[in-house]
C-alpha positions in Angstrom: 6.4 3.7 -32.0 4.1 4.6 -29.1 3.8 1.9 -26.5 0.4 0.4 -25.8 -0.1 -1.9 -22.8 -3.1 -3.8 -21.6 -3.4 -5.0 -18.0 -5.9 -7.9 -17.6 -7.0 -8.8 -14.1 -9.5 -11.5 -13.2 -12.2 -10.2 -10.9 -12.0 -11.9 -7.5 -10.1 -14.7 -9.2 -10.3 -17.5 -6.6 -13.9 -16.9 -5.8 -14.9 -16.5 -9.5 -13.0 -19.7 -10.5 -14.6 -21.6 -7.6 -18.0 -20.4 -8.7 -17.5 -21.5 -12.2 -16.7 -25.0 -11.0 -19.6 -25.0 -8.5 -22.1 -24.0 -11.2 -20.9 -26.8 -13.5 -21.7 -29.2 -10.7 -25.2 -27.7 -10.1 -24.2 -25.8 -7.0 -24.7 -22.1 -6.1 -22.8 -19.1 -7.4 -20.6 -17.7 -4.6 -20.4 -14.3 -6.4 -24.1 -13.6 -5.5 -24.0 -14.1 -1.8 -21.6 -13.1 1.1 -18.9 -15.7 0.5 -15.1 -16.1 0.7 -12.4 -18.5 -0.2 -10.1 -19.4 2.7 -9.6 -21.4 5.7 -10.0 -25.2 5.9 -13.2 -27.1 5.3 -15.2 -27.3 8.5 -13.0 -25.0 10.5 -12.7 -21.3 11.3 -9.0 -21.2 10.8 -7.0 -19.6 8.0 -7.3 -16.3 6.2 -9.6 -14.8 3.6 -8.0 -15.3 0.2 -10.9 -13.8 -1.9 -14.3 -12.4 -1.2 -17.5 -11.7 -3.1 -18.9 -8.2 -3.7 -21.8 -8.9 -1.2 -19.1 -9.9 1.4 -17.5 -6.5 1.0 -20.7 -4.9 2.4 -19.8 -6.5 5.7 -16.4 -4.9 5.6 -14.7 -8.3 5.1 -11.1 -7.8 4.0 -8.7 -10.0 2.1 -6.0 -11.5 4.3 -8.0 -11.1 7.5 -8.6 -14.3 9.7 -11.7 -16.3 8.6 -12.8 -16.3 12.3 -12.9 -12.5 12.2 -14.8 -12.5 8.9 -17.4 -14.9 10.4 -17.9 -12.5 13.4 -18.7 -9.7 10.9 -21.0 -12.0 8.9 -22.2 -15.2 10.6 -23.9 -16.3 7.4 -20.7 -16.0 5.4 -20.2 -19.0 3.1 -16.6 -20.2 3.5 -15.1 -22.5 0.8 -11.6 -23.9 0.8 -9.3 -23.1 -2.1 -8.7 -25.5 -5.0 -5.3 -24.5 -6.4 -5.2 -27.2 -9.1 -8.4 -25.9 -10.5 -7.1 -22.3 -10.3 -4.1 -23.2 -12.3 -6.4 -24.6 -15.0 -8.5 -21.4 -15.1 -5.4 -19.3 -15.1 -3.9 -21.1 -18.1 -7.2 -20.9 -20.0 -7.6 -17.1 -19.7 -3.9 -16.5 -20.4 -4.1 -18.6 -23.5 -6.9 -16.3 -24.8 -4.7 -13.3 -24.0 -1.8 -14.8 -25.9 -3.9 -15.1 -29.0 -4.1 -11.3 -29.2 -0.6 -10.1 -28.1 2.9 -10.6 -29.5 4.3 -10.3 -26.0 2.6 -11.4 -22.7 4.0 -11.0 -19.2 2.5 -13.1 -16.5 2.3 -10.8 -13.4 0.5 -13.3 -11.1 -1.8 -16.3 -11.3 -4.7 -13.9 -12.2 -3.0 -11.0 -14.0 -1.1 -10.4 -17.2 0.3 -7.5 -19.1 -0.1 -7.5 -22.9 2.3 -5.4 -25.0 0.1 -4.3 -27.8 2.6 -1.8 -29.2 2.8 -1.9 -33.0 -0.5 -3.8 -33.5 -2.4 -0.8 -34.8 -2.9 -2.3 -38.3 -4.4 -5.5 -36.8 -6.3 -3.8 -33.9 -6.9 -0.2 -35.0 -9.2 0.5 -32.0 -7.6 -0.5 -28.7 -10.7 0.0 -26.6 -12.8 -2.2 -28.9 -10.1 -4.9 -28.8 -10.0 -4.7 -25.0 -13.8 -5.3 -24.9 -13.4 -8.2 -27.3 -10.9 -9.9 -25.1 -12.9 -9.2 -21.9 -16.1 -10.5 -23.4 -14.4 -13.5 -25.0 -13.0 -14.6 -21.6 -16.4 -14.0 -19.9 -18.4 -15.9 -22.6 -16.0 -18.7 -23.0 -14.8 -19.3 -19.5 -17.6 -18.0 -17.3 -15.7 -15.4 -15.3 -15.0 -11.7 -15.7 -11.9 -9.6 -16.0 -11.0 -5.9 -16.0 -8.8 -4.5 -18.7 -6.7 -1.4 -18.2 -5.1 0.4 -21.1 -2.2 2.8 -21.0 1.2 3.7 -22.4 3.1 1.8 -19.7 2.5 -1.0 -17.2 2.0 1.4 -14.2 -0.8 3.3 -15.9 -2.4 0.2 -17.4 -2.5 -1.4 -14.0 -3.9 1.7 -12.3 -6.6 1.8 -15.0 -7.7 -1.8 -14.5 -8.4 -1.0 -10.8 -10.7 2.0 -11.4 -14.0 0.3 -11.2 -14.9 -3.4 -11.1 -16.1 -5.9 -12.2 -16.2 -6.6 -16.0 -14.9 -3.2 -17.1 -12.5 -1.6 -19.5 -10.7 1.6 -18.5 -8.0 3.8 -20.1 -5.3 5.9 -18.5 -3.3 7.9 -21.0 -1.1 10.9 -20.2 -3.8 13.4 -21.0 -6.2 11.6 -18.7 -3.9 11.6 -15.6 -5.2 15.0 -14.2 -8.8 13.9 -14.3 -8.5 10.2 -13.5 -5.4 9.8 -11.3 -4.7 12.9 -9.4 -8.0 12.8 -7.3 -7.1 9.3 -6.0 -5.5 8.7 -2.6 -1.7 8.4 -2.9 -2.0 4.9 -1.4 -3.7 3.7 -4.6 -0.5 4.2 -6.5 1.1 0.9 -7.6 3.8 -0.2 -5.3 3.0 2.5 -2.7 2.7 0.8 0.7 1.5 2.3 3.9 4.8 3.7 5.0 5.4 5.3 1.6 1.9 6.8 1.5 2.4 8.4 4.9 5.7 9.9 3.8 
């Protein structure tokens, strides 16, 4: 039996989840403006935990000090994290994932691997199924995910990172030369700076 793995990753999880809550309270969507999750309310301390796509245009990086991010973009909206809410959102999207797969591995608060091996009779078209999962999460919960599909966890994870947000990508063995070889070696899963240089 050929292995079939889905990797599902929430797009800018903390920022997306905060935006869902803000929208339910009549507040603005952080995903549409330069914004980040991090620091403490009313201060410039702490680090950037997540950033919006507009914030990336100012070269704001995850894990950099909030004070540095504010120097790059003085109008940056900084919102403190709400980890209890993030746990609720995490459980909700993982519950949807579990309704599709016989085996689910939690990789982090905002990522899961689904082992879809042997589900061909139930889900004959893996790409169509991935879109169904992605769209159900978006339409039910209000935030987007990427889905990567491959024959193992490494390739599925690589595929989910190709282009964001709200996308489905495949990376099977015959696609590696075209899709993976042109990438910088540092994009390889588990390859840190020292390994990339070596």
